[in-house]
C-alpha positions in Angstrom: 61.2 -23.6 -72.9 58.3 -22.6 -70.5 55.0 -24.4 -72.3 51.6 -22.6 -72.1 49.6 -23.1 -68.8 46.2 -25.7 -69.8 43.9 -25.5 -67.2 41.6 -28.4 -66.2 38.3 -26.9 -65.1 37.2 -29.7 -62.3 37.3 -30.0 -58.9 36.3 -33.5 -58.9 39.5 -35.3 -57.8 39.2 -38.8 -59.7 38.2 -36.8 -62.8 41.3 -34.4 -62.4 43.5 -37.5 -62.1 41.9 -39.7 -65.3 43.0 -35.6 -67.5 45.8 -35.8 -66.3 46.7 -39.6 -67.8 44.4 -38.7 -70.8 46.5 -35.5 -71.7 50.0 -37.0 -70.6 52.5 -35.5 -73.7 50.7 -32.6 -74.7 52.7 -29.3 -75.1 50.9 -27.9 -72.1 51.6 -27.6 -68.9 48.3 -28.8 -67.0 47.3 -27.3 -64.1 44.1 -27.3 -61.7 41.5 -24.4 -60.3 43.3 -25.2 -57.3 46.9 -24.7 -58.8 46.0 -20.9 -60.0 44.3 -19.8 -57.1 40.5 -20.2 -58.6 37.5 -20.8 -57.1 34.2 -20.8 -59.3 30.8 -22.3 -58.8 29.3 -22.7 -62.5 25.7 -23.8 -62.8 25.3 -26.2 -65.2 22.0 -26.0 -66.1 22.7 -26.7 -69.8 19.6 -29.2 -71.8 23.1 -31.0 -73.6 26.6 -31.9 -72.4 28.2 -29.6 -74.9 26.4 -26.4 -73.4 27.0 -27.4 -70.0 31.0 -27.8 -71.0 31.0 -25.0 -73.5 30.1 -22.6 -70.1 32.6 -24.4 -68.2 35.1 -23.6 -70.5 34.8 -20.2 -71.1 33.8 -19.3 -67.7 37.0 -21.2 -66.4 39.2 -19.4 -69.2 37.9 -15.8 -69.0 38.4 -15.8 -64.8 42.0 -16.9 -65.2 42.9 -15.7 -68.8 44.3 -18.9 -69.5 43.3 -21.9 -72.3 40.8 -24.0 -70.7 39.5 -27.7 -71.2 36.6 -28.4 -69.4 34.1 -31.4 -70.0 30.8 -33.1 -69.1 29.2 -36.3 -69.3 26.8 -38.8 -68.1 25.0 -41.7 -68.3 22.1 -42.6 -70.2 19.9 -45.8 -69.3 17.9 -46.8 -72.4 15.0 -48.2 -69.2 14.9 -45.0 -68.0 14.4 -43.2 -71.5 18.0 -42.0 -71.6 18.0 -40.8 -67.9 20.0 -39.6 -66.1 21.9 -38.2 -68.8 23.2 -34.4 -67.7 21.7 -34.9 -64.5 23.9 -37.8 -63.9 26.0 -35.6 -61.0 22.8 -33.9 -59.2 20.7 -37.6 -60.4 20.1 -38.6 -56.5 20.7 -34.7 -55.0 22.9 -31.9 -55.3 25.0 -33.3 -52.3 25.1 -37.3 -52.9 28.2 -39.1 -52.8 29.0 -41.6 -55.6 28.0 -44.7 -54.0 24.6 -42.8 -53.3 24.0 -41.8 -56.7 24.7 -45.6 -58.0 22.2 -47.1 -54.8 19.7 -44.2 -56.3 19.9 -45.6 -60.0 19.8 -49.2 -59.5 16.5 -48.6 -57.2 15.2 -47.1 -60.3 16.0 -50.3 -62.7 15.4 -52.8 -60.3 13.1 -54.6 -61.8 14.1 -54.4 -65.4 15.6 -57.8 -66.8 19.3 -58.0 -68.0 18.9 -57.6 -71.7 17.1 -54.3 -71.1 19.4 -52.9 -68.9 21.4 -51.2 -71.9 23.0 -47.6 -71.2 26.3 -45.3 -72.9 28.6 -43.0 -71.2 28.4 -39.7 -73.3 31.1 -37.1 -72.5 31.6 -34.0 -74.9 35.1 -31.5 -73.9 35.1 -27.9 -74.8 38.4 -25.9 -75.2 38.1 -22.6 -74.7 40.5 -19.7 -75.0 39.6 -16.4 -73.0 38.8 -14.0 -76.1 35.8 -16.6 -76.5 37.0 -19.5 -79.2 35.8 -22.6 -78.4 35.9 -26.3 -79.8 34.5 -29.2 -78.8 34.9 -33.0 -78.8 32.6 -36.0 -77.9 32.8 -39.5 -77.2 30.6 -42.5 -75.9 30.8 -45.8 -74.5 28.1 -48.6 -75.0 27.7 -51.1 -71.9 24.9 -52.6 -69.4 24.0 -51.4 -66.4 24.6 -54.7 -63.9 22.8 -55.7 -60.5 25.3 -54.6 -58.0 28.7 -52.4 -57.8 31.7 -54.2 -58.6 35.1 -52.9 -58.9 37.5 -50.0 -56.8 38.9 -48.5 -60.0 37.5 -45.0 -61.4 34.7 -42.8 -60.0 30.8 -42.1 -60.5 28.7 -44.7 -62.1 32.0 -47.0 -62.9 31.3 -49.8 -60.8 27.6 -50.6 -62.1 28.8 -50.1 -66.2 29.9 -53.1 -66.9 31.7 -53.3 -70.8 30.4 -56.9 -72.2 33.8 -56.9 -74.5 35.4 -56.9 -71.4 33.4 -58.6 -69.2 34.3 -56.4 -66.5 32.8 -52.7 -65.0 34.6 -49.8 -65.6 35.5 -49.6 -62.0 37.5 -53.3 -62.6 39.2 -52.3 -65.9 42.4 -51.5 -65.2 43.3 -47.6 -66.1 45.1 -48.0 -69.1 42.2 -50.0 -70.8 39.4 -47.7 -69.5 41.4 -44.8 -70.3 41.8 -46.4 -74.2 38.1 -46.9 -74.7 35.8 -44.8 -72.4 33.8 -42.0 -73.3 36.4 -39.8 -71.4 39.1 -41.6 -73.6 37.7 -40.7 -77.0 36.6 -37.6 -76.5 40.0 -36.5 -75.1 41.5 -38.2 -78.1 40.0 -36.1 -80.2 40.4 -32.8 -78.1 44.3 -33.6 -78.2 44.3 -32.7 -81.7 42.9 -29.2 -81.2 45.0 -28.7 -78.9 48.3 -29.9 -81.2 46.6 -27.6 -83.7 45.9 -24.7 -81.2 49.8 -24.8 -79.8 51.0 -24.3 -83.0 49.6 -21.3 -83.7 51.0 -20.2 -80.7 
């Protein structure tokens, strides 16, 4: 039986790899924008993760004609009043690399003591049909911002996000643990339930 396609609306290779693992086994054939020949530049100017995820999912769904999953996520640092938040990927400038974003964030809190470097990763996933129906799920993960980057796994701010329970940064955790406790993993768990329900309807 041919499985229907689910478009993963991201061009970020690190995120795409993570999403493929998180959604392994769903009753859909997971495809990327590149695989379906789609190039879209979405203006992610929403004030919330949900707004950005919904806009992205709907735009890709309508352009591709496929059921589409998009996510928007960010890092909220308490000492920065919740920044960078929805601006996480653009915090150090629109063309900054992951390492530049990390360095820029650390420079903003270099004088903040350890006990006040608390933070949270947040993620909202949106699943959109070409007809316009959208469902969302969310997840978060609490941690502490380290003094310097540690670890080679993951991407984005993972090397400076310390998870007290495991005494490691997200980038030091093996994928099987990260993909169980992360903000994206928690949102994906709920999204998998939505996808199962949608597959039964179709």
